[in-house]
C-alpha positions in Angstrom: -64.1 -115.9 263.8 -67.1 -117.8 262.5 -65.5 -118.7 259.2 -62.2 -119.7 260.7 -61.1 -123.2 259.6 -59.7 -125.2 262.5 -57.6 -128.3 261.9 -57.2 -131.1 264.5 -53.8 -132.8 264.6 -52.9 -136.0 266.4 -49.2 -136.4 267.0 -48.2 -139.7 268.5 -44.6 -140.5 269.6 -43.2 -143.7 271.0 -43.3 -142.3 274.6 -46.0 -139.7 274.5 -48.8 -138.2 272.4 -50.7 -135.0 272.0 -53.7 -133.5 270.2 -53.5 -130.0 268.8 -55.9 -127.5 267.2 -54.6 -125.1 264.7 -55.7 -122.5 262.2 -54.4 -119.8 259.8 -54.9 -116.3 261.1 -53.8 -113.3 259.0 -51.5 -115.5 257.0 -49.8 -116.9 260.2 -50.3 -120.4 261.7 -51.7 -120.5 265.2 -51.7 -123.7 267.2 -52.7 -124.8 270.7 -52.1 -128.0 272.5 -55.3 -129.6 273.7 -54.2 -132.8 275.5 -51.0 -134.6 276.2 -50.7 -138.2 277.4 -48.2 -141.0 277.9 -47.8 -143.8 275.4 -46.7 -146.8 277.4 -45.5 -150.2 276.3 -47.3 -153.2 277.6 -45.2 -156.3 278.5 -47.0 -159.6 278.6 -46.3 -163.1 277.4 -42.7 -162.4 276.6 -43.6 -159.6 274.2 -44.0 -155.8 274.1 -47.2 -154.3 272.7 -48.7 -150.8 272.0 -52.2 -150.2 273.5 -54.0 -149.2 270.3 -57.3 -148.9 272.2 -55.8 -146.4 274.7 -54.4 -144.4 271.8 -57.8 -144.4 270.1 -59.4 -143.3 273.4 -57.0 -140.4 273.7 -57.9 -139.3 270.2 -61.6 -139.4 271.2 -60.8 -137.4 274.3 -59.2 -134.7 272.3 -62.1 -134.5 269.9 -64.5 -134.2 272.8 -62.4 -131.3 274.1 -62.8 -129.6 270.7 -66.5 -130.2 270.6 -66.8 -128.8 274.2 -65.4 -125.5 272.9 -68.1 -125.3 270.2 -65.5 -125.9 267.5 -66.1 -128.2 264.5 -62.7 -129.0 262.9 -62.5 -128.7 259.2 -60.6 -132.0 259.2 -58.5 -134.4 261.3 -55.0 -135.7 260.7 -52.9 -138.3 262.4 -49.1 -138.9 262.4 -47.1 -141.5 264.4 -43.7 -143.2 264.5 -42.9 -145.7 261.7 -42.8 -149.4 261.0 -45.5 -150.8 263.4 -48.9 -152.1 262.3 -52.2 -153.6 263.4 -53.8 -156.9 262.3 -57.6 -156.7 261.8 -60.0 -159.6 261.2 -62.6 -159.9 258.5 -65.3 -159.0 261.0 -63.6 -155.7 261.8 -62.1 -156.9 265.2 -58.6 -155.8 266.1 -56.6 -159.0 266.6 -54.4 -158.3 269.7 -52.7 -155.0 270.4 -49.9 -154.4 267.9 -46.4 -155.7 268.6 -43.9 -152.9 269.3 -40.7 -152.3 267.2 -38.8 -152.7 270.5 -40.0 -156.3 270.9 -37.1 -158.8 270.9 -38.8 -161.2 268.4 -37.0 -159.4 265.5 -33.5 -159.4 267.0 -32.3 -162.3 264.8 -35.0 -162.1 262.2 -33.3 -159.7 259.7 -30.1 -161.9 259.3 -32.2 -165.0 259.0 -34.4 -163.4 256.4 -31.3 -162.4 254.3 -29.9 -165.9 254.6 -33.1 -167.9 253.9 -35.4 -165.6 251.8 -34.1 -162.5 249.9 -30.5 -161.4 250.0 -29.5 -158.2 251.8 -28.4 -156.2 248.8 -31.5 -157.1 246.8 -33.8 -155.8 249.6 -31.9 -152.5 249.7 -31.9 -152.2 245.9 -35.7 -152.6 245.9 -36.5 -150.3 248.8 -33.5 -148.0 249.4 -34.3 -148.2 253.1 -31.6 -148.4 255.8 -31.5 -152.0 257.0 -32.8 -152.3 260.6 -34.0 -155.4 262.3 -37.3 -153.8 263.5 -38.5 -152.7 260.0 -42.0 -154.1 259.1 -40.7 -156.6 256.7 -38.7 -158.4 259.4 -41.5 -158.0 261.9 -43.8 -159.9 259.5 -41.1 -162.5 258.8 -40.6 -163.1 262.6 -44.4 -163.3 263.1 -44.8 -165.8 260.3 -42.0 -167.9 261.6 -43.6 -167.9 265.1 -47.0 -168.9 263.5 -48.6 -165.8 264.9 -52.4 -166.3 264.9 -53.2 -162.6 264.5 -51.2 -162.4 261.3 -52.5 -165.8 260.1 -56.1 -164.6 260.3 -55.6 -161.0 259.3 -57.9 -159.5 256.7 -56.2 -156.1 256.9 -52.7 -155.1 258.0 -52.7 -151.3 258.6 -49.8 -149.2 259.7 -50.4 -147.2 263.0 -51.7 -143.9 261.6 -53.8 -145.8 259.0 -55.2 -148.1 261.7 -56.3 -145.1 263.8 -57.8 -143.5 260.7 -59.7 -146.8 260.0 -61.0 -146.8 263.6 -62.4 -143.2 263.0 -63.7 -143.7 259.5 -64.0 -147.4 258.6 -61.8 -146.7 255.6 -58.6 -148.8 255.0 -55.7 -147.0 253.3 -52.0 -147.3 253.0 -50.4 -143.8 253.3 -47.2 -143.3 251.3 -44.9 -141.9 253.9 -45.7 -144.4 256.6 -45.5 -147.3 254.2 -42.1 -146.1 253.1 -40.7 -147.0 256.6 -41.7 -150.6 256.2 -38.8 -151.9 254.1 -41.5 -153.2 251.6 -42.2 -150.1 249.5 -40.5 -149.6 246.1 -40.0 -145.8 245.8 -39.9 -146.1 242.0 -43.5 -147.4 241.9 -44.5 -145.7 245.2 -46.2 -148.9 246.2 -45.5 -152.0 248.2 -43.3 -154.5 246.3 -45.0 -157.8 245.3 -41.8 -159.9 245.7 -41.2 -158.7 249.3 -44.9 -159.1 250.2 -44.9 -162.6 248.9 -41.7 -163.4 250.7 -43.5 -162.9 254.1 -46.8 -164.4 253.0 -49.0 -161.3 252.8 -51.0 -159.7 249.9 -51.2 -156.2 248.7 -55.0 -156.2 249.2 -54.5 -156.5 252.9 -53.0 -153.0 253.2 -55.8 -150.8 251.8 -55.7 -148.5 248.9 -52.6 -146.4 248.4 -52.9 -142.7 249.2 -50.6 -139.7 249.2 -50.4 -137.0 251.9 -53.3 -134.6 251.7 -55.9 -137.2 250.6 -59.3 -137.1 252.3 -59.9 -140.7 253.4 -63.4 -140.4 254.7 -65.6 -138.9 257.5 -66.1 -139.9 261.1 -68.4 -142.9 261.5 -71.8 -142.5 263.2 -70.3 -144.1 266.3 -67.5 -141.6 266.6 -69.9 -138.8 265.9 -72.0 -139.9 268.9 -68.9 -140.3 271.1 -67.5 -136.9 270.4 -70.5 -134.7 269.7 -69.1 -133.8 266.3 -70.6 -134.3 262.8 -69.3 -135.8 259.6 -65.8 -134.3 260.0 -63.4 -135.4 257.2 -60.2 -137.3 258.2 -57.2 -136.5 256.0 -54.2 -138.8 255.4 -51.4 -136.3 256.3 -47.8 -137.4 256.2 -48.5 -140.3 258.5 -44.8 -140.8 259.4 -44.0 -138.1 262.0 -40.6 -137.3 260.5 -42.2 -136.7 257.1 -44.7 -134.3 258.7 -41.8 -132.6 260.5 -39.7 -132.2 257.4 -42.7 -130.8 255.5 -42.7 -128.0 258.0 -39.0 -127.1 257.7 -39.1 -123.3 257.2 -36.9 -123.4 254.1 -37.1 -120.7 251.4 -35.8 -122.8 248.5 -34.4 -126.3 247.7 -30.8 -125.5 248.7 -31.1 -126.8 252.2 -30.4 -129.8 254.3 -32.3 -130.6 257.5 -31.3 -132.0 260.9 -34.1 -133.4 263.1 -32.2 -133.2 266.4 -33.2 -135.2 269.5 -32.1 -138.4 271.1 -31.4 -139.4 267.5 -30.3 -137.0 264.8 -31.8 -137.4 261.3 -29.8 -135.5 258.7 -31.0 -135.4 255.1 -32.2 -133.6 252.0 -35.3 -133.7 249.8 -34.9 -135.2 246.4 -37.3 -135.7 243.4 -36.3 -139.4 243.2 -34.8 -142.0 245.5 -31.0 -142.3 245.5 -30.2 -146.0 245.4 -26.7 -146.9 244.3 -23.5 -148.5 245.5 -22.5 -145.3 247.4 -25.8 -145.0 249.3 -25.7 -148.7 250.2 -22.1 -148.4 251.4 -22.9 -145.3 253.5 -26.2 -146.9 254.7 -28.5 -144.0 253.7 -32.2 -144.4 253.6 -34.9 -143.2 251.2 -38.2 -142.4 252.9 -41.4 -141.0 251.4 -42.0 -137.2 251.5 -44.8 -134.9 250.5 -45.7 -134.1 246.9 -43.8 -137.1 245.6 -40.4 -136.2 247.1 -38.0 -138.5 248.8 -36.4 -137.8 252.2 -32.8 -139.0 251.6 -31.3 -139.2 255.1 -29.0 -140.9 257.6 -29.6 -141.7 261.2 -27.0 -140.3 263.6 -26.8 -141.1 267.3 -27.6 -137.6 268.5 -28.1 -136.3 272.0 -28.2 -139.9 273.3 -24.6 -139.7 274.5 -25.3 -136.4 276.4 -28.6 -137.8 277.9 -27.0 -140.9 279.2 -24.0 -139.0 280.7 -26.4 -136.6 282.4 -28.1 -139.5 284.2 -24.7 -140.7 285.5 -23.5 -137.4 286.9 -24.1 -136.6 290.6 -27.2 -134.6 291.7 -25.4 -131.2 291.8 -24.5 -131.6 288.1 -27.9 -133.0 287.0 -29.5 -129.9 288.7 -27.7 -127.6 286.2 -29.8 -126.5 283.3 -28.8 -127.4 279.8 -27.6 -123.8 279.0 -25.4 -124.0 282.2 -23.8 -127.2 281.1 -23.3 -125.9 277.6 -21.7 -122.8 279.1 -19.3 -124.9 281.2 -18.2 -126.7 278.0 -17.2 -123.3 276.5 -14.4 -123.2 279.0 -12.8 -126.3 277.6 -10.3 -126.2 274.7 -12.3 -127.0 271.4 -11.8 -130.3 269.6 -9.5 -131.5 272.4 -11.1 -135.0 272.2 -13.4 -136.3 269.4 -15.2 -139.7 269.1 -17.5 -141.2 266.5 -21.0 -141.0 268.0 -22.2 -143.8 265.8 -19.6 -146.3 267.1 -21.3 -149.4 268.4 -19.6 -148.9 271.7 -22.0 -146.1 272.4 -25.2 -148.0 271.5 -26.1 -148.9 275.1 -23.0 -149.2 277.4 -23.3 -149.9 281.1 -21.6 -146.5 281.6 -21.6 -143.9 278.8 -19.0 -141.8 280.6 -16.6 -144.8 280.7 -17.3 -145.6 277.1 -16.4 -142.1 276.0 -13.3 -142.1 278.1 -12.2 -145.5 276.9 -12.6 -144.4 273.2 -10.5 -141.4 273.8 -7.9 -143.4 275.7 -7.6 -146.0 272.9 -7.2 -143.3 270.2 -4.5 -141.5 272.2 -6.5 -138.4 272.9 -6.8 -136.5 276.2 -9.3 -138.3 278.3 -12.2 -136.0 279.4 -12.8 -136.2 283.1 -15.1 -133.3 284.2 -18.7 -132.8 283.1 -17.6 -129.8 281.1 -14.9 -131.8 279.3 -17.3 -134.6 278.6 -19.9 -132.2 277.3 -17.4 -130.5 275.1 -16.2 -133.9 273.7 -19.8 -134.9 272.9 -20.8 -131.6 271.2 -17.5 -131.4 269.2 -18.0 -135.0 268.2 -21.5 -134.5 267.0 -20.5 -131.4 265.0 -17.8 -133.3 263.3 -20.1 -136.2 262.5 -22.6 -133.7 261.1 -19.9 -132.3 258.9 -19.1 -135.8 257.6 -22.7 -136.6 256.8 -23.4 -133.1 255.3 -20.4 -133.7 253.0 -21.9 -137.0 251.8 -25.3 -135.3 251.2 -23.6 -132.5 249.3 -21.8 -135.2 247.2 -25.1 -136.8 246.2 -27.5 -133.9 246.2 -27.0 -132.6 242.7 -27.3 -129.0 243.8 -25.6 -126.7 246.3 -26.6 -127.0 250.0 -26.4 -123.4 251.4 -28.1 -123.8 254.8 -28.8 -126.4 257.4 -32.2 -126.2 259.2 -32.1 -127.8 262.7 -35.5 -128.7 264.1 -36.6 -130.6 267.2 -35.4 -130.4 270.8 -31.8 -130.2 269.8 -32.4 -126.9 268.1 -32.3 -125.3 271.5 -28.6 -126.2 272.0 -26.9 -122.9 271.0 -23.4 -124.2 271.5 -23.9 -127.2 269.2 -25.7 -125.1 266.7 -22.8 -122.7 266.5 -20.2 -125.5 266.4 -22.2 -127.0 263.5 -22.2 -123.8 261.6 -18.5 -123.4 262.1 -17.5 -126.8 260.9 -20.0 -127.0 258.0 -19.2 -123.5 256.8 -22.8 -122.8 256.1 -25.6 -120.9 257.9 -27.6 -122.9 260.5 -31.2 -121.9 261.1 -32.5 -123.4 264.4 -36.1 -124.0 265.1 -38.9 -124.5 265.4 -38.7 -127.1 268.2 -42.0 -128.6 267.4 -42.4 -129.2 263.6 -44.4 -132.3 263.4 -47.8 -130.8 264.4 -47.1 -127.8 262.1 -46.6 -130.1 259.1 -49.7 -132.1 260.1 -51.9 -129.0 260.2 -50.5 -127.5 257.0 -51.1 -130.7 255.0 -54.7 -130.5 256.2 -54.8 -126.9 255.2 -53.5 -127.9 251.7 -56.3 -130.5 251.5 -58.8 -127.8 252.3 -57.4 -125.6 249.4 -55.9 -123.0 251.7 -52.4 -123.4 250.5 -51.3 -124.5 247.0 -48.0 -126.4 247.6 -45.2 -127.2 250.0 -43.3 -124.0 249.3 -46.3 -121.8 250.2 -46.7 -124.0 253.3 -43.1 -123.4 254.2 -43.3 -119.7 253.7 -46.3 -119.5 256.0 -44.4 -121.5 258.6 -41.3 -119.3 258.2 -43.4 -116.2 258.9 -45.2 -117.9 261.8 -42.4 -119.3 264.0 -39.3 -117.9 265.7 -35.9 -119.2 264.5 -32.3 -118.4 265.4 -29.5 -118.0 262.9 -26.0 -119.1 263.4 -23.3 -118.0 260.9 -19.9 -119.6 260.6 -17.4 -117.8 262.9 -14.2 -119.5 261.8 
């Protein structure tokens, strides 16, 4: 239709990226993947880097594909993983590709920072963010300690989605949700904290003006217009952190829900009007990340399908050839809760053999030792369900309102056995799906900026009416 508004979404993950075009048709969201591409780390000089120029080129390729269809998007939005950033010189040149959060330069940096600069508890009290060595604060500290020339000469320091937005528009901004992953943002002021910035030798002015999700940043530069064949298309700062975009698209009907973004890692949390930063949240290592419309995503990282993925790689070919539903079906033949481990035990972080690590944990705790793939699968899924129950209980303790349903999104939402186990042990309804929420949230925040939806709850109702979900009710 000639008056249809199309929205162009860029969704970048740490291993792959894609571009999507979406629109609202008869009060339903329709989206189509345009391009998909790998995002590879570059190893050189003892460091790991992201190729920001390759990512930019893929964005341009996607925009060319839209233009070739005769479509002019109403706007463009970009989301990426968190914490990483780009250093830009005062002449507009990007100073090296950005270091990746997997780079070893931060392995000792966090503990050194706490000992020599700002104490651990003070950092948590300011930010409310789970303490992880690769957070931006510790990356900047490690770079400063190494006399990194790019940081020393940087005129601008832009987080990944903000850097790509700058490359498209020439406008430097600091989007709230992506900044919240840095360990430098104070959720009370919704801005970067002066003391933490000073502690690593950077200034607030280097990060661009603060913007919230749904803000129009600028339009495509003349250069990008020539490259793509498009005109002055607006670029919107969506929820730049991919998890924030995904949570914005959870098809919830009211506030009485928790969410579980389920994949290699599981992120379980709730939305709150303010950050929760106290002794209990510190003790349990919960994190407060920025959400849409001023909300906070209060959540905890759980080691999710990582255990299953690692075991699957170790099994012989005849087992690996089984589909996920077939393996799940085999687990149903095993006695439930026969053996349970803590998925977040450091022993499962990166063992030489995940199968042996699980067996050893069961052996040491006096439980039956799983031997067959079916028994190991059952142990993993039972263990995840019990860990979800524990974290859900903590969320209920701190939520301030009843949690009546758990929404599971991401690839793990397809695991019917785990979904049912989770409903059973939590004693609440589980709604699984959609598998891909991030692009939906990106598109809907652009639609909100265009005035097509009024608030997050209207967005969620639209999404709930547009996607297929599966319901799992407690069976015992």
